[in-house]
C-alpha positions in Angstrom: 123.6 118.9 98.0 119.9 120.3 98.7 118.8 119.2 102.3 115.4 119.0 103.9 114.6 119.6 106.9 111.7 117.6 108.6 109.3 118.7 111.5 109.3 117.1 114.5 108.0 113.5 114.4 107.0 112.6 118.1 107.2 109.4 120.2 104.3 107.1 120.4 105.7 104.7 123.5 103.9 105.0 126.5 104.4 102.6 129.2 101.5 103.6 131.3 99.5 104.1 128.6 99.9 101.2 126.9 99.6 99.7 130.3 96.0 101.3 130.5 95.0 100.5 127.4 96.5 97.3 127.3 93.8 96.8 130.8 90.8 98.7 129.5 90.6 95.8 126.2 91.8 93.0 128.7 89.1 93.8 131.3 85.8 93.5 128.5 83.8 91.0 127.8 85.0 88.2 126.5 87.9 85.8 126.8 91.6 87.3 127.1 92.8 87.8 123.3 88.9 86.7 122.0 88.9 90.0 119.5 92.4 88.9 118.2 93.6 91.4 115.8 91.0 94.1 116.8 92.1 94.6 119.9 95.9 95.5 118.4 94.1 97.8 116.8 92.1 99.6 119.2 95.9 99.6 121.5 97.7 101.1 118.0 95.1 103.7 117.5 95.3 104.5 121.1 98.8 105.1 121.3 98.9 107.2 118.2 96.8 109.2 119.9 97.6 109.7 123.2 94.3 108.5 125.2 92.1 105.3 126.5 89.3 106.8 124.3 90.7 106.9 121.0 87.6 108.0 118.1 87.7 109.2 114.5 87.0 112.8 114.1 85.9 113.7 109.6 88.6 111.0 107.9 90.5 112.3 104.7 91.5 110.9 101.1 94.2 112.8 99.1 94.7 111.1 95.8 97.9 112.5 94.6 98.1 112.5 90.6 101.1 112.7 88.2 102.4 111.7 85.1 105.9 109.6 84.7 107.9 110.7 81.8 109.9 106.8 81.7 106.9 105.3 80.6 108.0 106.9 76.8 109.9 103.6 77.2 106.2 101.4 77.1 107.1 100.0 80.9 103.2 100.7 81.5 100.5 98.9 79.2 98.0 102.1 78.8 99.6 104.7 77.7 100.2 108.8 80.2 97.2 109.8 78.9 94.4 107.9 81.6 96.7 109.5 84.7 94.2 112.7 83.4 91.8 110.3 81.9 91.3 109.8 85.3 91.7 112.6 87.1 88.2 113.4 85.0 86.4 110.4 86.7 87.5 110.8 89.9 86.1 114.4 90.0 83.1 113.1 88.4 82.5 110.4 90.8 83.0 107.6 88.9 86.2 105.8 90.4 86.3 102.6 93.1 88.1 105.4 95.4 85.1 107.1 95.5 82.7 104.7 95.4 84.1 103.5 99.1 84.9 106.9 100.7 81.2 107.4 99.3 80.4 104.3 101.1 81.5 104.9 104.5 81.6 108.8 104.7 85.3 110.1 104.2 86.0 113.1 102.2 88.1 112.6 99.4 90.1 115.3 96.7 92.4 115.3 93.9 95.9 116.5 94.8 97.4 117.7 91.1 100.9 116.7 92.2 102.2 116.5 88.0 99.6 115.7 86.0 101.1 116.2 82.1 97.7 118.2 81.6 96.3 121.7 82.7 92.4 120.6 84.3 89.5 123.6 84.7 89.4 124.8 88.2 86.9 122.1 90.0 86.4 122.2 94.6 87.6 118.6 94.5 90.9 119.5 92.8 94.1 120.6 94.3 96.1 122.2 92.4 99.5 121.8 93.3 101.1 121.3 90.3 105.1 121.5 89.8 105.8 120.2 86.2 103.9 118.4 83.7 105.1 114.6 84.6 108.2 114.4 85.8 111.8 113.5 83.2 112.9 110.7 81.7 114.6 109.1 84.2 116.4 106.4 81.8 118.7 109.9 80.5 118.2 111.9 83.5 116.4 112.2 86.8 112.9 112.2 87.4 112.9 115.5 89.6 115.5 117.9 90.2 116.7 118.1 94.2 115.5 121.7 94.1 111.7 120.0 92.3 111.3 117.5 94.6 112.0 119.3 97.7 109.4 121.5 96.3 106.8 118.4 96.1 107.1 117.5 99.3 106.9 120.7 101.1 104.3 120.5 98.9 102.1 117.7 100.2 102.9 119.0 104.0 100.7 122.1 102.3 98.1 120.2 101.6 98.0 118.2 105.5 98.5 121.5 107.0 95.0 122.9 105.3 93.2 119.7 106.7 89.9 118.6 109.0 90.3 115.2 110.9 93.0 112.7 112.2 93.5 110.6 109.3 94.3 110.4 106.5 94.4 108.3 103.5 97.3 109.0 100.8 95.9 107.8 97.2 98.0 107.6 93.7 97.4 107.7 90.0 99.9 108.1 88.2 100.6 105.8 85.2 103.9 104.4 85.5 103.9 104.7 89.2 105.0 101.4 90.0 107.6 101.3 87.9 108.7 104.2 90.8 107.5 102.3 93.4 110.0 99.4 92.4 113.3 101.7 91.4 113.1 103.0 94.9 112.2 100.0 96.7 115.5 98.4 95.2 117.6 101.4 95.9 115.9 101.8 99.2 116.1 99.0 99.9 118.5 96.8 98.9 116.4 94.9 97.4 116.7 93.0 94.0 114.7 95.1 90.6 113.6 91.9 89.6 112.0 90.8 92.8 110.8 94.2 92.9 108.9 94.6 89.5 104.9 93.4 89.4 102.8 93.5 86.0 101.4 97.1 87.4 98.0 97.9 84.9 98.4 94.6 83.3 101.8 93.7 81.3 102.2 90.4 79.7 105.1 88.2 80.2 106.8 90.0 77.3 106.4 93.7 78.5 106.8 92.5 82.4 110.6 91.3 81.1 110.9 94.8 79.1 110.2 96.3 81.7 112.8 94.8 84.1 115.1 95.4 81.5 114.7 99.7 81.4 114.4 99.2 85.3 118.2 97.7 85.4 119.0 99.9 83.0 117.7 102.9 85.4 119.2 101.7 87.9 122.6 102.0 86.2 122.2 105.8 85.2 121.3 106.4 89.1 124.4 104.0 90.0 125.6 106.3 92.8 122.7 108.1 94.3 122.3 106.1 97.8 120.9 109.7 100.4 116.4 109.2 100.9 116.0 112.9 99.2 119.1 111.7 95.5 117.1 109.0 95.4 113.5 110.1 95.5 115.0 112.3 93.3 116.5 109.7 90.4 113.5 107.9 91.1 110.4 108.9 91.8 107.1 110.2 90.8 106.3 113.7 91.3 103.2 112.5 94.0 105.4 109.7 95.8 107.2 112.8 96.3 104.1 115.0 97.4 102.4 111.2 99.6 106.8 112.1 101.4 105.2 115.1 102.9 102.2 114.5 103.4 102.7 111.7 105.5 105.6 113.1 107.3 103.7 115.9 107.8 100.7 114.1 109.2 102.8 112.2 111.6 103.9 115.0 113.2 100.8 115.7 114.1 99.8 112.0 115.4 97.2 111.9 112.6 96.7 108.4 112.2 98.1 107.4 108.5 95.8 103.9 107.3 98.8 102.8 104.2 97.4 102.0 101.5 98.8 99.0 99.0 102.9 99.3 97.1 102.7 102.6 95.8 101.6 104.2 98.6 104.0 102.1 100.8 107.2 103.2 98.6 106.0 107.1 99.5 106.2 106.0 103.1 109.1 104.1 103.2 110.6 107.6 101.4 108.8 108.9 104.5 110.6 107.2 107.5 114.6 107.8 106.4 113.6 111.8 105.7 112.0 111.3 108.4 112.4 108.7 111.1 109.5 107.9 113.0 106.5 108.0 111.0 106.2 104.9 110.9 104.6 105.1 114.9 101.7 106.2 113.3 100.9 104.3 110.2 98.3 101.3 110.1 98.5 98.9 107.3 95.5 98.6 105.4 96.4 95.0 102.4 98.7 93.8 101.4 99.1 94.6 97.3 99.5 91.4 94.9 101.7 93.3 93.7 105.1 91.8 94.0 107.5 94.0 95.2 104.9 95.4 98.3 105.9 92.1 99.7 109.0 93.4 100.2 108.6 96.8 101.5 106.0 95.2 104.2 108.8 92.9 105.5 111.2 96.0 105.8 108.9 98.6 107.0 107.5 95.3 109.6 103.8 95.5 108.9 101.5 93.7 109.2 98.0 94.5 107.0 95.0 94.2 108.3 93.3 92.9 104.8 94.8 90.0 101.9 92.0 90.5 99.3 93.6 90.1 96.4 94.1 93.9 95.4 96.3 96.1 93.2 94.7 99.3 92.1 96.0 102.0 94.1 94.2 104.6 94.5 93.2 104.5 98.3 90.9 101.7 97.4 92.1 99.3 100.0 92.9 102.0 103.0 89.5 102.6 102.1 87.7 99.4 102.2 90.3 98.6 105.9 88.7 102.2 107.2 85.7 100.0 109.1 87.9 98.1 111.3 89.4 101.1 113.0 86.0 102.2 113.4 85.3 98.9 114.7 88.0 99.0 117.1 87.5 102.7 118.8 84.0 101.5 119.4 84.8 97.9 121.1 87.0 100.1 123.5 85.0 103.1 124.5 81.7 100.9 124.0 82.0 97.1 125.1 81.3 96.8 128.5 84.0 95.5 131.0 83.4 92.8 133.5 82.4 94.4 136.3 80.4 96.8 134.3 77.8 94.7 133.2 78.4 92.1 136.7 80.0 89.4 134.9 82.7 86.5 137.0 85.7 87.3 135.2 87.8 84.2 134.6 89.1 82.0 137.5 92.7 83.0 137.9 
């Protein structure tokens, strides 16, 4: 059996640092806890970076794209050709994630993990294609374990080459909500019907059909239990590459700003393959994809925003990014009571 050797994930826990951060936050010119979750966010950023002065430097977005063989069974409202069309849209700067990345000055590049199209070279496109789309998971594993391992390793390679200390992984792949639902059902032991949503916009009949197909896929791979084998059998090339990217980023103590359902499923896989990755994760938003609430519970996560979004691409994470900037600014720039000459609360 193929095995995956994960890099070391250091624990962020440091009682002395935690106390120092909490004291710094508590002594700012405000009532205790008055900035709510902005305070806990500032503390988390300090713990991740191992400093009382957390800062975000050169944030990066990498959108991983791939096609899925399972879509031939009508599990998506859109044809697979849309994956490549959206990649072209990203490269032309016209997608939602492009707009948000420009607004917040975050560098964005697209990673071809397995799109069923060959692209011309482009400065914003990284070619890490494993194959032209995953296989049909209804009849065979979506990837061989060797292909899955290669995807994980190439995801780590993408991160090795990144500047900065914050990573957002986005995705584009018609059919990837099915892959995420299957991984949640298998690795999280959640009933598949609770994991499935309308994805790109299925109607009631389409949703029922999708549910039946995914039940059959789980039955086809009923003996697959281990994380790597489950990822290979059920996942997508982009999900595997995202998981590898998250593992490597955590090993380098980067901040992981996690988007919605697909990104969270990649994080679940990453955590199962390399326990400790989740310490570095900040959850951006609560997707309306039904499976996401189960993933959030499974990962003990409290997302920052609830905007009714389900686009993917990393868009929800980019939207939440300014909150992290604000948390850093508060801890670094806000005066303490003593610095401002303001009397503290009576004991």
